[in-house]
mmCIF file of the C-alpha atoms, coordinates in Angstrom:
data_MODEL
# 
_entry.id   MODEL 
# 
loop_
_atom_site.group_PDB 
_atom_site.id 
_atom_site.type_symbol 
_atom_site.label_atom_id 
_atom_site.label_alt_id 
_atom_site.label_comp_id 
_atom_site.label_asym_id 
_atom_site.label_entity_id 
_atom_site.label_seq_id 
_atom_site.pdbx_PDB_ins_code 
_atom_site.Cartn_x 
_atom_site.Cartn_y 
_atom_site.Cartn_z 
_atom_site.occupancy 
_atom_site.B_iso_or_equiv 
_atom_site.pdbx_formal_charge 
_atom_site.auth_seq_id 
_atom_site.auth_comp_id 
_atom_site.auth_asym_id 
_atom_site.auth_atom_id 
_atom_site.pdbx_PDB_model_num 
ATOM 1   C CA . MET A 1 1   ? 111.594 162.170 55.859 1.00 0.00 ? 1   MET A CA 1 
ATOM 2   C CA . LEU A 1 2   ? 113.842 164.906 55.554 1.00 0.00 ? 2   LEU A CA 1 
ATOM 3   C CA . ARG A 1 3   ? 111.183 167.293 54.514 1.00 0.00 ? 3   ARG A CA 1 
ATOM 4   C CA . ASP A 1 4   ? 109.269 166.128 57.150 1.00 0.00 ? 4   ASP A CA 1 
ATOM 5   C CA . ALA A 1 5   ? 111.652 166.684 60.195 1.00 0.00 ? 5   ALA A CA 1 
ATOM 6   C CA . LEU A 1 6   ? 112.841 170.065 58.379 1.00 0.00 ? 6   LEU A CA 1 
ATOM 7   C CA . ILE A 1 7   ? 109.455 171.197 58.566 1.00 0.00 ? 7   ILE A CA 1 
ATOM 8   C CA . SER A 1 8   ? 109.035 170.072 62.723 1.00 0.00 ? 8   SER A CA 1 
ATOM 9   C CA . ALA A 1 9   ? 112.194 171.423 63.041 1.00 0.00 ? 9   ALA A CA 1 
ATOM 10  C CA . GLY A 1 10  ? 110.854 175.405 62.320 1.00 0.00 ? 10  GLY A CA 1 
ATOM 11  C CA . VAL A 1 11  ? 113.750 175.065 59.292 1.00 0.00 ? 11  VAL A CA 1 
ATOM 12  C CA . ASP A 1 12  ? 113.570 177.577 57.071 1.00 0.00 ? 12  ASP A CA 1 
ATOM 13  C CA . LEU A 1 13  ? 115.063 176.105 53.664 1.00 0.00 ? 13  LEU A CA 1 
ATOM 14  C CA . PRO A 1 14  ? 116.459 179.221 51.532 1.00 0.00 ? 14  PRO A CA 1 
ATOM 15  C CA . GLY A 1 15  ? 117.189 177.229 48.704 1.00 0.00 ? 15  GLY A CA 1 
ATOM 16  C CA . VAL A 1 16  ? 119.239 173.350 47.685 1.00 0.00 ? 16  VAL A CA 1 
ATOM 17  C CA . PHE A 1 17  ? 122.424 172.461 45.521 1.00 0.00 ? 17  PHE A CA 1 
ATOM 18  C CA . GLY A 1 18  ? 122.683 168.736 45.167 1.00 0.00 ? 18  GLY A CA 1 
ATOM 19  C CA . PRO A 1 19  ? 122.448 166.309 41.709 1.00 0.00 ? 19  PRO A CA 1 
ATOM 20  C CA . PHE A 1 20  ? 119.460 168.201 39.844 1.00 0.00 ? 20  PHE A CA 1 
ATOM 21  C CA . GLU A 1 21  ? 117.389 165.469 39.524 1.00 0.00 ? 21  GLU A CA 1 
ATOM 22  C CA . PRO A 1 22  ? 116.812 164.771 43.415 1.00 0.00 ? 22  PRO A CA 1 
ATOM 23  C CA . ALA A 1 23  ? 117.132 168.882 43.919 1.00 0.00 ? 23  ALA A CA 1 
ATOM 24  C CA . ARG A 1 24  ? 114.702 169.591 41.292 1.00 0.00 ? 24  ARG A CA 1 
ATOM 25  C CA . SER A 1 25  ? 112.547 166.985 42.700 1.00 0.00 ? 25  SER A CA 1 
ATOM 26  C CA . PHE A 1 26  ? 112.768 167.765 46.441 1.00 0.00 ? 26  PHE A CA 1 
ATOM 27  C CA . SER A 1 27  ? 111.965 171.466 45.581 1.00 0.00 ? 27  SER A CA 1 
ATOM 28  C CA . ALA A 1 28  ? 109.005 170.717 44.203 1.00 0.00 ? 28  ALA A CA 1 
ATOM 29  C CA . VAL A 1 29  ? 107.716 168.450 46.850 1.00 0.00 ? 29  VAL A CA 1 
ATOM 30  C CA . TRP A 1 30  ? 108.954 171.673 49.492 1.00 0.00 ? 30  TRP A CA 1 
ATOM 31  C CA . CYS A 1 31  ? 107.993 174.893 47.297 1.00 0.00 ? 31  CYS A CA 1 
ATOM 32  C CA . ASP A 1 32  ? 104.514 173.078 46.982 1.00 0.00 ? 32  ASP A CA 1 
ATOM 33  C CA . LEU A 1 33  ? 104.299 172.305 50.821 1.00 0.00 ? 33  LEU A CA 1 
ATOM 34  C CA . MET A 1 34  ? 105.845 175.736 51.443 1.00 0.00 ? 34  MET A CA 1 
ATOM 35  C CA . GLU A 1 35  ? 104.031 178.121 49.094 1.00 0.00 ? 35  GLU A CA 1 
ATOM 36  C CA . THR A 1 36  ? 107.543 179.314 47.895 1.00 0.00 ? 36  THR A CA 1 
ATOM 37  C CA . VAL A 1 37  ? 108.225 179.252 44.181 1.00 0.00 ? 37  VAL A CA 1 
ATOM 38  C CA . PRO A 1 38  ? 111.717 177.381 43.010 1.00 0.00 ? 38  PRO A CA 1 
ATOM 39  C CA . VAL A 1 39  ? 113.925 179.476 41.327 1.00 0.00 ? 39  VAL A CA 1 
ATOM 40  C CA . ILE A 1 40  ? 117.019 177.851 39.141 1.00 0.00 ? 40  ILE A CA 1 
ATOM 41  C CA . ARG A 1 41  ? 119.897 180.356 39.825 1.00 0.00 ? 41  ARG A CA 1 
ATOM 42  C CA . MET A 1 42  ? 122.828 178.041 38.109 1.00 0.00 ? 42  MET A CA 1 
ATOM 43  C CA . GLN A 1 43  ? 123.288 174.943 37.140 1.00 0.00 ? 43  GLN A CA 1 
ATOM 44  C CA . LEU A 1 44  ? 127.097 173.000 37.002 1.00 0.00 ? 44  LEU A CA 1 
ATOM 45  C CA . GLY A 1 45  ? 129.060 170.524 35.570 1.00 0.00 ? 45  GLY A CA 1 
ATOM 46  C CA . ALA A 1 46  ? 130.827 168.534 38.413 1.00 0.00 ? 46  ALA A CA 1 
ATOM 47  C CA . TYR A 1 47  ? 134.424 167.169 37.161 1.00 0.00 ? 47  TYR A CA 1 
ATOM 48  C CA . ILE A 1 48  ? 136.756 165.011 38.602 1.00 0.00 ? 48  ILE A CA 1 
ATOM 49  C CA . LEU A 1 49  ? 140.713 164.508 38.016 1.00 0.00 ? 49  LEU A CA 1 
ATOM 50  C CA . VAL A 1 50  ? 143.033 161.906 38.713 1.00 0.00 ? 50  VAL A CA 1 
ATOM 51  C CA . GLU A 1 51  ? 146.316 163.420 36.308 1.00 0.00 ? 51  GLU A CA 1 
ATOM 52  C CA . VAL A 1 52  ? 146.977 166.423 35.151 1.00 0.00 ? 52  VAL A CA 1 
ATOM 53  C CA . ARG A 1 53  ? 147.143 166.723 31.461 1.00 0.00 ? 53  ARG A CA 1 
ATOM 54  C CA . LEU A 1 54  ? 148.284 170.112 30.929 1.00 0.00 ? 54  LEU A CA 1 
ATOM 55  C CA . ALA A 1 55  ? 151.492 172.246 32.219 1.00 0.00 ? 55  ALA A CA 1 
ATOM 56  C CA . PRO A 1 56  ? 151.118 175.252 33.242 1.00 0.00 ? 56  PRO A CA 1 
ATOM 57  C CA . GLY A 1 57  ? 152.518 177.722 31.618 1.00 0.00 ? 57  GLY A CA 1 
ATOM 58  C CA . PRO A 1 58  ? 154.924 180.872 32.391 1.00 0.00 ? 58  PRO A CA 1 
ATOM 59  C CA . GLY A 1 59  ? 154.641 181.752 35.763 1.00 0.00 ? 59  GLY A CA 1 
ATOM 60  C CA . ALA A 1 60  ? 154.583 180.500 39.417 1.00 0.00 ? 60  ALA A CA 1 
ATOM 61  C CA . LEU A 1 61  ? 152.163 179.022 41.630 1.00 0.00 ? 61  LEU A CA 1 
ATOM 62  C CA . VAL A 1 62  ? 152.582 181.372 44.941 1.00 0.00 ? 62  VAL A CA 1 
ATOM 63  C CA . GLN A 1 63  ? 150.408 180.793 48.581 1.00 0.00 ? 63  GLN A CA 1 
ATOM 64  C CA . ALA A 1 64  ? 148.492 183.496 49.443 1.00 0.00 ? 64  ALA A CA 1 
ATOM 65  C CA . THR A 1 65  ? 149.623 184.737 53.090 1.00 0.00 ? 65  THR A CA 1 
ATOM 66  C CA . SER A 1 66  ? 147.352 187.377 55.505 1.00 0.00 ? 66  SER A CA 1 
ATOM 67  C CA . SER A 1 67  ? 149.474 190.267 54.449 1.00 0.00 ? 67  SER A CA 1 
ATOM 68  C CA . ASP A 1 68  ? 147.471 189.241 50.429 1.00 0.00 ? 68  ASP A CA 1 
ATOM 69  C CA . ALA A 1 69  ? 143.679 190.218 52.958 1.00 0.00 ? 69  ALA A CA 1 
ATOM 70  C CA . ASP A 1 70  ? 142.842 193.693 50.441 1.00 0.00 ? 70  ASP A CA 1 
ATOM 71  C CA . PHE A 1 71  ? 143.815 192.498 47.695 1.00 0.00 ? 71  PHE A CA 1 
ATOM 72  C CA . PHE A 1 72  ? 142.443 188.928 48.196 1.00 0.00 ? 72  PHE A CA 1 
ATOM 73  C CA . TRP A 1 73  ? 138.854 190.128 49.384 1.00 0.00 ? 73  TRP A CA 1 
ATOM 74  C CA . GLU A 1 74  ? 138.507 192.554 46.263 1.00 0.00 ? 74  GLU A CA 1 
ATOM 75  C CA . TRP A 1 75  ? 138.965 189.666 43.704 1.00 0.00 ? 75  TRP A CA 1 
ATOM 76  C CA . GLU A 1 76  ? 136.030 187.439 45.804 1.00 0.00 ? 76  GLU A CA 1 
ATOM 77  C CA . LYS A 1 77  ? 134.349 190.194 45.625 1.00 0.00 ? 77  LYS A CA 1 
ATOM 78  C CA . ALA A 1 78  ? 134.815 190.494 41.702 1.00 0.00 ? 78  ALA A CA 1 
ATOM 79  C CA . PHE A 1 79  ? 134.511 186.598 42.206 1.00 0.00 ? 79  PHE A CA 1 
ATOM 80  C CA . SER A 1 80  ? 131.139 186.880 43.325 1.00 0.00 ? 80  SER A CA 1 
ATOM 81  C CA . ILE A 1 81  ? 129.809 189.462 41.349 1.00 0.00 ? 81  ILE A CA 1 
ATOM 82  C CA . ASP A 1 82  ? 130.823 187.460 37.892 1.00 0.00 ? 82  ASP A CA 1 
ATOM 83  C CA . CYS A 1 83  ? 128.833 183.914 39.597 1.00 0.00 ? 83  CYS A CA 1 
ATOM 84  C CA . TYR A 1 84  ? 125.823 185.704 40.852 1.00 0.00 ? 84  TYR A CA 1 
ATOM 85  C CA . GLY A 1 85  ? 125.607 189.265 39.593 1.00 0.00 ? 85  GLY A CA 1 
ATOM 86  C CA . GLU A 1 86  ? 125.590 190.503 43.139 1.00 0.00 ? 86  GLU A CA 1 
ATOM 87  C CA . LEU A 1 87  ? 127.476 189.916 46.247 1.00 0.00 ? 87  LEU A CA 1 
ATOM 88  C CA . GLN A 1 88  ? 126.555 187.068 47.912 1.00 0.00 ? 88  GLN A CA 1 
ATOM 89  C CA . PRO A 1 89  ? 126.187 186.951 51.897 1.00 0.00 ? 89  PRO A CA 1 
ATOM 90  C CA . HIS A 1 90  ? 128.389 184.117 52.736 1.00 0.00 ? 90  HIS A CA 1 
ATOM 91  C CA . PHE A 1 91  ? 131.169 185.945 51.163 1.00 0.00 ? 91  PHE A CA 1 
ATOM 92  C CA . THR A 1 92  ? 132.824 188.126 54.039 1.00 0.00 ? 92  THR A CA 1 
ATOM 93  C CA . ARG A 1 93  ? 135.628 190.202 54.983 1.00 0.00 ? 93  ARG A CA 1 
ATOM 94  C CA . GLU A 1 94  ? 135.988 187.717 58.025 1.00 0.00 ? 94  GLU A CA 1 
ATOM 95  C CA . ALA A 1 95  ? 134.875 184.070 55.976 1.00 0.00 ? 95  ALA A CA 1 
ATOM 96  C CA . ALA A 1 96  ? 137.872 185.935 53.330 1.00 0.00 ? 96  ALA A CA 1 
ATOM 97  C CA . GLU A 1 97  ? 140.653 186.354 55.934 1.00 0.00 ? 97  GLU A CA 1 
ATOM 98  C CA . ARG A 1 98  ? 139.803 182.454 57.553 1.00 0.00 ? 98  ARG A CA 1 
ATOM 99  C CA . LEU A 1 99  ? 140.091 180.897 54.141 1.00 0.00 ? 99  LEU A CA 1 
ATOM 100 C CA . LEU A 1 100 ? 143.445 183.178 53.403 1.00 0.00 ? 100 LEU A CA 1 
ATOM 101 C CA . ALA A 1 101 ? 144.731 181.567 57.088 1.00 0.00 ? 101 ALA A CA 1 
ATOM 102 C CA . SER A 1 102 ? 143.475 178.160 56.140 1.00 0.00 ? 102 SER A CA 1 
ATOM 103 C CA . GLY A 1 103 ? 146.709 178.097 53.821 1.00 0.00 ? 103 GLY A CA 1 
ATOM 104 C CA . GLU A 1 104 ? 144.615 177.175 50.743 1.00 0.00 ? 104 GLU A CA 1 
ATOM 105 C CA . VAL A 1 105 ? 144.561 180.210 48.214 1.00 0.00 ? 105 VAL A CA 1 
ATOM 106 C CA . PHE A 1 106 ? 147.266 180.410 46.134 1.00 0.00 ? 106 PHE A CA 1 
ATOM 107 C CA . PHE A 1 107 ? 148.048 182.897 43.288 1.00 0.00 ? 107 PHE A CA 1 
ATOM 108 C CA . TRP A 1 108 ? 149.420 182.711 39.576 1.00 0.00 ? 108 TRP A CA 1 
ATOM 109 C CA . VAL A 1 109 ? 151.927 185.014 39.756 1.00 0.00 ? 109 VAL A CA 1 
ATOM 110 C CA . ILE A 1 110 ? 154.342 186.077 36.567 1.00 0.00 ? 110 ILE A CA 1 
ATOM 111 C CA . ASP A 1 111 ? 156.808 188.708 36.654 1.00 0.00 ? 111 ASP A CA 1 
ATOM 112 C CA . GLY A 1 112 ? 155.522 189.810 40.216 1.00 0.00 ? 112 GLY A CA 1 
ATOM 113 C CA . GLU A 1 113 ? 152.301 190.285 39.174 1.00 0.00 ? 113 GLU A CA 1 
ATOM 114 C CA . LYS A 1 114 ? 149.328 188.486 40.725 1.00 0.00 ? 114 LYS A CA 1 
ATOM 115 C CA . VAL A 1 115 ? 147.220 187.220 37.506 1.00 0.00 ? 115 VAL A CA 1 
ATOM 116 C CA . SER A 1 116 ? 144.359 184.849 38.789 1.00 0.00 ? 116 SER A CA 1 
ATOM 117 C CA . MET A 1 117 ? 143.680 182.833 41.804 1.00 0.00 ? 117 MET A CA 1 
ATOM 118 C CA . ALA A 1 118 ? 142.311 179.121 42.918 1.00 0.00 ? 118 ALA A CA 1 
ATOM 119 C CA . SER A 1 119 ? 141.822 177.709 46.384 1.00 0.00 ? 119 SER A CA 1 
ATOM 120 C CA . SER A 1 120 ? 141.363 174.769 47.479 1.00 0.00 ? 120 SER A CA 1 
ATOM 121 C CA . ASN A 1 121 ? 138.807 172.766 50.499 1.00 0.00 ? 121 ASN A CA 1 
ATOM 122 C CA . ARG A 1 122 ? 137.065 170.139 51.847 1.00 0.00 ? 122 ARG A CA 1 
ATOM 123 C CA . THR A 1 123 ? 139.940 167.811 51.961 1.00 0.00 ? 123 THR A CA 1 
ATOM 124 C CA . THR A 1 124 ? 139.615 164.191 52.767 1.00 0.00 ? 124 THR A CA 1 
ATOM 125 C CA . GLU A 1 125 ? 142.053 161.614 53.428 1.00 0.00 ? 125 GLU A CA 1 
ATOM 126 C CA . ARG A 1 126 ? 142.184 160.706 49.063 1.00 0.00 ? 126 ARG A CA 1 
ATOM 127 C CA . GLY A 1 127 ? 140.502 163.873 47.785 1.00 0.00 ? 127 GLY A CA 1 
ATOM 128 C CA . ALA A 1 128 ? 140.471 167.915 47.643 1.00 0.00 ? 128 ALA A CA 1 
ATOM 129 C CA . VAL A 1 129 ? 137.723 170.750 45.487 1.00 0.00 ? 129 VAL A CA 1 
ATOM 130 C CA . VAL A 1 130 ? 139.473 173.277 43.782 1.00 0.00 ? 130 VAL A CA 1 
ATOM 131 C CA . TYR A 1 131 ? 137.541 176.897 43.728 1.00 0.00 ? 131 TYR A CA 1 
ATOM 132 C CA . LEU A 1 132 ? 137.137 179.839 43.914 1.00 0.00 ? 132 LEU A CA 1 
ATOM 133 C CA . VAL A 1 133 ? 139.078 180.369 39.868 1.00 0.00 ? 133 VAL A CA 1 
ATOM 134 C CA . TYR A 1 134 ? 138.851 183.871 39.054 1.00 0.00 ? 134 TYR A CA 1 
ATOM 135 C CA . THR A 1 135 ? 140.899 185.941 36.717 1.00 0.00 ? 135 THR A CA 1 
ATOM 136 C CA . PRO A 1 136 ? 140.028 189.875 36.104 1.00 0.00 ? 136 PRO A CA 1 
ATOM 137 C CA . PRO A 1 137 ? 138.702 190.641 32.976 1.00 0.00 ? 137 PRO A CA 1 
ATOM 138 C CA . ALA A 1 138 ? 141.688 192.584 31.562 1.00 0.00 ? 138 ALA A CA 1 
ATOM 139 C CA . LEU A 1 139 ? 143.448 189.210 31.889 1.00 0.00 ? 139 LEU A CA 1 
ATOM 140 C CA . ARG A 1 140 ? 141.352 186.863 30.683 1.00 0.00 ? 140 ARG A CA 1 
ATOM 141 C CA . GLY A 1 141 ? 142.376 184.938 27.054 1.00 0.00 ? 141 GLY A CA 1 
ATOM 142 C CA . ARG A 1 142 ? 146.292 184.292 28.327 1.00 0.00 ? 142 ARG A CA 1 
ATOM 143 C CA . GLY A 1 143 ? 145.553 181.026 29.738 1.00 0.00 ? 143 GLY A CA 1 
ATOM 144 C CA . TYR A 1 144 ? 146.095 182.338 33.514 1.00 0.00 ? 144 TYR A CA 1 
ATOM 145 C CA . ALA A 1 145 ? 143.668 180.657 34.394 1.00 0.00 ? 145 ALA A CA 1 
ATOM 146 C CA . SER A 1 146 ? 144.409 177.137 33.272 1.00 0.00 ? 146 SER A CA 1 
ATOM 147 C CA . SER A 1 147 ? 147.653 177.164 34.791 1.00 0.00 ? 147 SER A CA 1 
ATOM 148 C CA . VAL A 1 148 ? 146.772 178.410 38.157 1.00 0.00 ? 148 VAL A CA 1 
ATOM 149 C CA . VAL A 1 149 ? 144.307 175.394 38.384 1.00 0.00 ? 149 VAL A CA 1 
ATOM 150 C CA . ALA A 1 150 ? 147.036 172.834 36.640 1.00 0.00 ? 150 ALA A CA 1 
ATOM 151 C CA . ALA A 1 151 ? 149.484 173.975 38.872 1.00 0.00 ? 151 ALA A CA 1 
ATOM 152 C CA . LEU A 1 152 ? 147.383 173.761 42.211 1.00 0.00 ? 152 LEU A CA 1 
ATOM 153 C CA . THR A 1 153 ? 145.801 170.393 41.633 1.00 0.00 ? 153 THR A CA 1 
ATOM 154 C CA . LYS A 1 154 ? 148.928 168.935 41.128 1.00 0.00 ? 154 LYS A CA 1 
ATOM 155 C CA . ARG A 1 155 ? 150.376 170.065 43.898 1.00 0.00 ? 155 ARG A CA 1 
ATOM 156 C CA . GLN A 1 156 ? 147.188 168.277 45.506 1.00 0.00 ? 156 GLN A CA 1 
ATOM 157 C CA . LEU A 1 157 ? 148.230 165.507 43.678 1.00 0.00 ? 157 LEU A CA 1 
ATOM 158 C CA . ASP A 1 158 ? 151.927 165.687 44.809 1.00 0.00 ? 158 ASP A CA 1 
ATOM 159 C CA . SER A 1 159 ? 150.727 165.650 48.181 1.00 0.00 ? 159 SER A CA 1 
ATOM 160 C CA . GLY A 1 160 ? 149.242 162.215 47.849 1.00 0.00 ? 160 GLY A CA 1 
ATOM 161 C CA . LEU A 1 161 ? 145.604 162.841 47.141 1.00 0.00 ? 161 LEU A CA 1 
ATOM 162 C CA . SER A 1 162 ? 143.921 160.802 44.743 1.00 0.00 ? 162 SER A CA 1 
ATOM 163 C CA . TYR A 1 163 ? 141.635 162.797 43.174 1.00 0.00 ? 163 TYR A CA 1 
ATOM 164 C CA . CYS A 1 164 ? 140.384 166.504 42.227 1.00 0.00 ? 164 CYS A CA 1 
ATOM 165 C CA . THR A 1 165 ? 136.899 167.931 42.508 1.00 0.00 ? 165 THR A CA 1 
ATOM 166 C CA . LEU A 1 166 ? 135.230 170.494 41.263 1.00 0.00 ? 166 LEU A CA 1 
ATOM 167 C CA . PHE A 1 167 ? 132.014 172.590 39.922 1.00 0.00 ? 167 PHE A CA 1 
ATOM 168 C CA . ALA A 1 168 ? 132.230 174.578 36.827 1.00 0.00 ? 168 ALA A CA 1 
ATOM 169 C CA . ASP A 1 169 ? 128.730 176.334 35.606 1.00 0.00 ? 169 ASP A CA 1 
ATOM 170 C CA . ILE A 1 170 ? 127.473 175.006 32.642 1.00 0.00 ? 170 ILE A CA 1 
ATOM 171 C CA . ALA A 1 171 ? 126.228 177.867 30.833 1.00 0.00 ? 171 ALA A CA 1 
ATOM 172 C CA . ASN A 1 172 ? 129.994 179.361 30.684 1.00 0.00 ? 172 ASN A CA 1 
ATOM 173 C CA . PRO A 1 173 ? 131.860 177.377 27.873 1.00 0.00 ? 173 PRO A CA 1 
ATOM 174 C CA . VAL A 1 174 ? 135.362 178.836 28.038 1.00 0.00 ? 174 VAL A CA 1 
ATOM 175 C CA . SER A 1 175 ? 135.709 177.417 32.214 1.00 0.00 ? 175 SER A CA 1 
ATOM 176 C CA . ASN A 1 176 ? 134.350 173.814 30.927 1.00 0.00 ? 176 ASN A CA 1 
ATOM 177 C CA . SER A 1 177 ? 136.776 173.658 28.106 1.00 0.00 ? 177 SER A CA 1 
ATOM 178 C CA . ILE A 1 178 ? 139.902 174.402 29.951 1.00 0.00 ? 178 ILE A CA 1 
ATOM 179 C CA . TYR A 1 179 ? 139.330 172.372 32.703 1.00 0.00 ? 179 TYR A CA 1 
ATOM 180 C CA . GLN A 1 180 ? 138.737 169.271 30.296 1.00 0.00 ? 180 GLN A CA 1 
ATOM 181 C CA . ARG A 1 181 ? 142.057 169.912 28.662 1.00 0.00 ? 181 ARG A CA 1 
ATOM 182 C CA . ILE A 1 182 ? 143.724 169.956 31.720 1.00 0.00 ? 182 ILE A CA 1 
ATOM 183 C CA . GLY A 1 183 ? 142.398 166.030 32.596 1.00 0.00 ? 183 GLY A CA 1 
ATOM 184 C CA . TYR A 1 184 ? 139.119 167.474 34.443 1.00 0.00 ? 184 TYR A CA 1 
ATOM 185 C CA . GLU A 1 185 ? 136.080 164.668 33.579 1.00 0.00 ? 185 GLU A CA 1 
ATOM 186 C CA . PHE A 1 186 ? 132.632 165.495 33.530 1.00 0.00 ? 186 PHE A CA 1 
ATOM 187 C CA . SER A 1 187 ? 130.763 163.272 36.354 1.00 0.00 ? 187 SER A CA 1 
ATOM 188 C CA . GLY A 1 188 ? 127.403 164.982 36.612 1.00 0.00 ? 188 GLY A CA 1 
ATOM 189 C CA . ARG A 1 189 ? 125.136 167.536 37.492 1.00 0.00 ? 189 ARG A CA 1 
ATOM 190 C CA . PHE A 1 190 ? 124.158 169.974 39.906 1.00 0.00 ? 190 PHE A CA 1 
ATOM 191 C CA . THR A 1 191 ? 121.914 172.819 40.664 1.00 0.00 ? 191 THR A CA 1 
ATOM 192 C CA . GLU A 1 192 ? 121.350 175.483 42.998 1.00 0.00 ? 192 GLU A CA 1 
ATOM 193 C CA . ILE A 1 193 ? 118.008 176.154 43.537 1.00 0.00 ? 193 ILE A CA 1 
ATOM 194 C CA . ALA A 1 194 ? 116.396 178.985 45.483 1.00 0.00 ? 194 ALA A CA 1 
ATOM 195 C CA . PHE A 1 195 ? 112.852 179.118 47.402 1.00 0.00 ? 195 PHE A CA 1 
ATOM 196 C CA . GLU A 1 196 ? 111.308 182.207 46.725 1.00 0.00 ? 196 GLU A CA 1 
ATOM 197 C CA . ASN A 1 197 ? 108.229 183.529 47.721 1.00 0.00 ? 197 ASN A CA 1 
ATOM 198 C CA . GLY A 1 198 ? 105.776 183.476 45.446 1.00 0.00 ? 198 GLY A CA 1 
ATOM 199 C CA . VAL A 1 199 ? 103.886 187.088 43.998 1.00 0.00 ? 199 VAL A CA 1 
# 
């Protein structure tokens, strides 16, 4: 079993992410064995889209370049704090620069101003994941996130992919409704569970 293999290899798991029921079941068994406590960090809705139903608003989808490194890093840090309440360890300047170099970071630009961003990764022959959707608080409520996600998703489909997927925080009804208007359909519930030491 996976559990036994991990224990034999001396793996120290910080947590688990996956479909809700399997993740919860694994966490219960693992934490009982390791004397840790499962803590749900986030519950996410998984979405899939095969056709974009919402046209982007005014503006343009612009691919980020290395010259955007400082700007992108500030927004990526803000994204992490928005989602997790703190800067997560996997969000580093080096990782941000690698993501920029991949050519998969895009801004929504209006009159020369960057107003929102999104990225894509985990591209296969048929699909890709859209993620890292962020709009600064002062610019929210104007449809910019809808535009950047719709435009990036359409770009991926126009490149020959059959579908795009994304995850949205179930606790955020605004983002969930935005994605559904674009054409993303709910396909399942995922959860992120951290394993913490008992007190």
